[in-house]
N, C-alpha and C positions, 0 to 999 in steps of 0.2 A: 508290550513295547511295540512300537511301530516306527517306521522311517518315512519322512515326507520330503520330497524334493520339488522345488518350484523353480521354473525357468522363466525369466522375464523376456517377453517378446514385444518390444516396443516399436516394431516396424509397422504394425497396423495402426492407422490413425484412430483417435477416439472420435466417435460420432458427435457432432455438435449438440444433438438432442440429449446426450448423457451429461453434458457439462452444465452445471448450475452456478450462477453468480450469487453469492451471499454477501449482504452488506456488512461492512466492518465499522464498528462504532469508533468515534473519536477517542483518543487516549488522553484522559484528563485525570492525573493522580490527585490525591488530596493535597491541599485543601480546596482546590477548584472543583474537583469531581470525585468520582467514586471508583475509578479504574484501579485495578490491582496490577502487580508486576507481570503476571502471566497473561494479561490482556494486551500487552505490547507486541505488535507484529512488526519486526524490523523492515520487512519489504513493503509494508503499507504505510507505516507512520513516519518514515524518514523522508524528509523533503530535501530535494537538491535544487540549488540555484544554478541557472545557466551561467556560463562564463561570460563576463561583460567585456565589451570592447572599450577602448579609450573614449569613444563618443558617448556611449551609454553612461560611463562613469561621470562625465562632465554634465550630462543632462540631470543626473541624480543630484549632483551638488547644487545645481541651479534651482532646484525646487525650494519651496518656502519652508522646508523642514517638516512638512506634514507627511506622516507615514501613508503608504498606499493602503487602500481598503483591501482587506483580505476576504476573498469570496470562498466560503466553505464549500467543499465538494464532497459528495458521498463516495466513499471508496468501496470497492467490491473485490472479493477474491473468488477465483474459480475453484470449484470443488467437484468431486465425483461421488455423489451420495450412494451409488449402487456398487461401489468397490469395497 
């Protein structure tokens, strides 16, 4: 038997050379895609809309009813592979 004690010292910043950005795949469950429940990342796949002012709401109503084109963006998460 042995005893191990670990103390976290987060005062020292992580060097930028140690941080790697990994791409996150889009979440598309069946029937549209093949994503599983464990593929969902709450911090990456949840989209928030900015709060709209009264002027922006009126502009939206004046449109011809056509939805805005959604531009897909590649999402990344920062990881530390050597930890």
